N, C-alpha and C positions, 0 to 999 in steps of 0.2 A: 498072564497073571501079574498082578502088581503086588509088591511086597506087603502093603498094608490094606489090601482090599477086604480084609475081614474086620477092620477097625472102623467104628463110626463115632464121630465127635460132634457134640453140640458146642458151637463156638459163639459165645456171648461177647467176645472181645471187640475192641474198637481201636481206631488209629493204627499203631504200628507194632508194638511189642507182642500183643496177642496174635493179630493177623499174620505176622511174619512166621510165627510158630506153626499155625495151622496150615498156612500155604505150603510150607515145606512138607508137612505130613500129607497134605492133599496131593502134592507132586508124587509122593511115594505110594499113593494109592488109597489113602484113607478117605472115607466118605465124610467130608466136612460139611455140616449143615450150619450155615451162618444164621443166627437168630437175631432179627433186627426189629426195632420199633416200626409200626406201620407208618405210612406217609413219608417220614423223613429218612428212615433207615439209620444205620450207624453213622456216627459223626464224620467219619472219613469220607463218606460219599460226596459230601459237598465241600470238603476241606481244600482250599486253594484252587478250586475249579476255575478254568478259564472260560467256561460256557455254562451259565446258570441253567439248571434243568437237566444237565448231563452229568453222569458220574465223573468224579475227578480222576485224573491220571494217578494221583496219590492212592486212591482206592483201588483202581484197576490193577496197579502194579503189586498190590499186597493181597489180593483176593482171588487169584486165578485158581481154577480147578475145584471151586467150591459150589455148593448149592445155597440158595437163600430162601428163608421163610420169614414172614413177618409175625410178630407176636408182642402184644402189649403186656409186659410184666407188671404194669402198675394196676392192672385189673385182677380181681380174684379169679375170674375165668381164665385169664391168660396164664396166671401162675399154676392153676390146676392143669391146663393143657401142657405146660412145660413139665410138670411133675409126671404126667402120663408119658411124655417122651423119654424121660430119664431111663427107665428100664429097657428101652430099645437101643441104647447107645453104650459105648464103652468109656467115653471120656466127656467131661464137661470142663470147658475152659472159660475163665473170666479174668478181666483186668480192670474191674470197676474200682472206685475209690474204696478205701478200707471200710468195712462194715455194711456196704450196700447190699450184698447178697444175703447177709444175715437178717437185715431189716425186712427183706422181702420174704423171709422164711425159706430161702433157697441156698443157704450156706452148706458147707460140707456135712455138718452134723445132721442137717435136715435131709439132704439128698441120700446120704449113706443109709438111712433107714429105709429108703425106697429100694435101694439096690446095693447090698454090701460089696458087690464086685466093681462098683463105680470108681473110676479114677477121676479125681477132682483136682484140676490144675489152676493155680492162681498166681498171677503176676502182680506184684506191688512195687512201688518205688523203693520202699525201705523194708519190705517184708511185713509180717504180722507180729513181730516181736522186736524189742529194743525201744529206746526212748523216742526214735523218730518214726515209729511204725504207723502213726496216724497222718504223716505228712504226704502230700501229693508230689508227683514227680513227672518230669518229661525227660527226653533224651539228654538235653544239655545239663539238666540237674544231675542225672546219673553220671555223665562224663566228668562233671566237676567233683562230685562227692566220691566217685570211684577212683580218682587220681589221674585220669587220662589227660585232663587239661593242664595239670601241673607240669607235665613233661613234654607238652607240645608247644613248639615255637622256637624262636631263636634265643640264644643267650642274651639276657638283659631285656627281652621283650615281655609284655604281659602274657599270661597264660592264654592259649588259643584253643578254640573248640575244634577237634578233629572233624573233617568233612563227613566221613561215613557215619551213619547213625548206629554205632555199635551199642549205644545205651539202650536203644529200642530193639533193633533186629538182633543184636548180640544177645540180648535177654531172651528173645523169642527162640533162638537156636538152643540156648541152654534149657529152656522149658521143653522143647521138643525132645531133647535127650532125656530129661526127667520123665516125660510121659512114656517114652519107649522103655525105659528101665522099669517103670511101674507096671507096664503091660507084661514084661518078661517075668517080673516077680509074681504077678497075679497068676501067671501060668503055673507057678509052683505052689502058691498058697491058696489060690481060689478066691482071694479077697483083694479089694481095691485099697487105695490110700490117697492121701492128699499130696500133691506135688506143688511145691512153692519155690518161686524164683524171685529174688529181689533185684531190681535194676542196678542198684549200687553194688550188690554182691557180684553180679555178672561182669561189670566193668572192672572191679578189683581183680577178678580172675584173669582178665587180659593184662594185668599189670605184673604178672609173675616174673617175667624176665627183667623188666626195668628195676624191680624191687631188689634184685641181686646187688645192685650198686649200694643200696642202703645197708644191706647186711654186711657187705665187704668193708665199707668205709664208715659205717655208723653215722651217716650224714644224709640229708635230704637229697633226693635225686634231682638233678638240674636239667633244664632244657638245653638241648644241644643242636637243634635244627636238623639238617639232613646229614650231617657228618657223624660218623662213628669215630670218635677221637682216637680210638685204639687201633684203627684199621684203615689208615690211608692206603689207597685213594678213594675210599668209600664216600660218595657224595653225588649230587645231581650235577650234570654237565650240560651246558647249552648246545643246541644243534641248529642247523639251518632249517628253515629260513629265518628263525629268530622270533617266532611267535610266543605267546605267553605259556604255552604248554609244549614247546619244542625243546624238550629235555630228555635225558636218559638218567637212570639211576645205575651207578656202576659199583660193583664190589669185586675186589681182588684180594683174597685172603691167604693165598699160599704162594710160595716161591714160583711154582709152575704157572700159576695164573698171572703173576707179575711179568714173567718172561713172555708169556703168550700175549699179554697186553702190549708190551713194548714191540713185539713183532708186528702186531696188528696196526699200531700207529706209526710204524716204520721208524722207530727210535731204537734200533738194535745197538746203537752206540752206548746206550745206558745199561745194557745187560752186563751185570757184574760190577757196575759202578758202586763203590762202597757207600756212597751218599744215599743210595736208594734201594739197595738190595734187601736189607733187613727191614721188616715192618717198623721196628722201633726207630730206625733212621728216617724212614719216610714220614712217620708221625710228627717228628720235630721239623720237618720241611713240608708240611701239608700244603701250604700255599704254593710252593714251588712245584710240587707234584701236580697240583690242580691245574696250574697254568700250562704245564707240559701237555696234559691230556686235553685240556680245553682247546688248545691250538689245533688239535686234530678233529675233535668232535664237531666244531663249528663249521667244518667243511661239508658235512653230510647231514641228511635228515635223521630224525631220531630212530626211524625204523631201519635205515641203512646202518647206523651205528650199532643198534641192537643185534642185527643179523650178522654183522662182521665179528663182533665180540662173541656172540653166541656160538658161531661156527668155530671160533678159536678156543672155546671152553672157558670163556670169561663171563661170569654172571652179569647180565646187563638187562635192564628193562626200560623200554620206552615209556614215557609218562603218558598214559592213555587219558584223553579227555572223553566226554560223553559221546561225541561223534565217533571217536575211535572204537568205543565199546560197541556201539550199534552196528558198525560197518566192517570191523576187521574180520578176515576169514578165519582166524584162529578160533574165535568165540563162536562164529557161525557153524563151523564144521563140528564143534563139540556139542552143539545144541544149547550152549549157555545163553545164546540170544535167539529168540524165536519171534515170528510174526503171527499174530492171532487176528481173527475177524470179530470185532466187538459189535454187538447188535445196534448200538447207537453211535459209537465212535468210529466205526469202520476199522481199517487195518491199523494195528498198533504193534510196534516192535518193542519187546520187553525182555528183561533177563528171564532165563528159564531156571531149571533146577541145577544147583551146584553139586548135588550128590548123584553119582551115577552107579546104578546097580546093573550088573550084566544081564540078569534075568527079570528085570523090572523096568522096562523102558518107559520114559516119561513123555507124554504128549501134553503140551501146554494148551489149556482151554481158557477162554476169556472169563473174567470175573462175572458173576451173575447179576442180572438186574434185580432190583428190590422185589422180593416176594415171588421171584420167577418160579420157584419150586413148591409153592404152597400146596397145590393139589397133589403133586407127586409125593410129597413127604407126609402130609396129614392123612391122605387117603391110603397111601402105601404102608405107612407104619402104624397108624391108629385106626384105619378103617372108617374114617369119617366120610359121610356122604357129601355129594356136591351141595345138597340143600343145607346141610349143617355148616359147611364152609361159608356159604352165602350168608347164613344167619350170623356167624361169628364175625364176618367182615362188616356187616351192617351195624353190629354192636361195637365196632372199634376194637375187637379183641385181636384180629389178625389183619 
């Protein structure tokens, strides 16, 4: 049994914010039916592909464990077919430009009349209210308007875009939580509702802890790079052999951790030294402390440093690059990295499900080919005959 095997979702979303939401729900067992335009499919299928004619890795990484049907919503027949699917599902998700679904006659008000129990989830750059509600957005726009860029970078440097796409996938995770909450509430009330997540809002939610600085000092939060100025020796430290990602991130926030750190780097002579014992004293000598630790970390690889500090109870993390993510046994053993057999791409190693439920094990399956499940869905859910499907295909409806 999978946790969400009783939930069916029509996924109209494209690119990342919506597909990341439905992929997580699909991992947890939901039957996610990806609705795509005939011939081309959703925009992400061809986005940044390295081999024309094959689904992009961008698409494959965001659409595992789903089914795919084709449907031309620009035709009246296509819209009618979509309306007939709505009562067969629990959730409809879309992340089109503002007003698109309403112009098609498929907005929440329209679909709610077909099924009052329907949960309608919508992702927009700036939501459906407020002066910017009509504006389009992408990940980087959400990162800038949500505040994340303003606190990323070194002091005095221009704002930097964080590498992880939290403006997109972070929004998708928020939307998944909203959908699950709406499903639980429907269990009590018997009625559905609209779930809305703004990309800007989602990034602002990630800013809660940094915003404490503003509340405390009544001043704009500044960029501070990798250091936590209040917690020396917190910083990144270089390791052998000196490659671009041969670093660890180290945190030592208690007296016991500091002593353990000194034991590990064989500097017991500094235990009890009043220049370094108190965090406040280390903070004013941040560069000195950094040099003391750096002299030791550069002798070992990042994994050796992490393992020695970890065994000593000192929080330390090797800076993983993409190769490390795909190959390290920690992630493999937990199932966070899995290898699937894609029908056209062959073996692909990809991230799996970050949420683990004891009684709902996740098996990662490859992203579907375009329209792979047309017969399965249209015949299984709507009872359409093979002849009818052939007719719809010839008419450009599916």
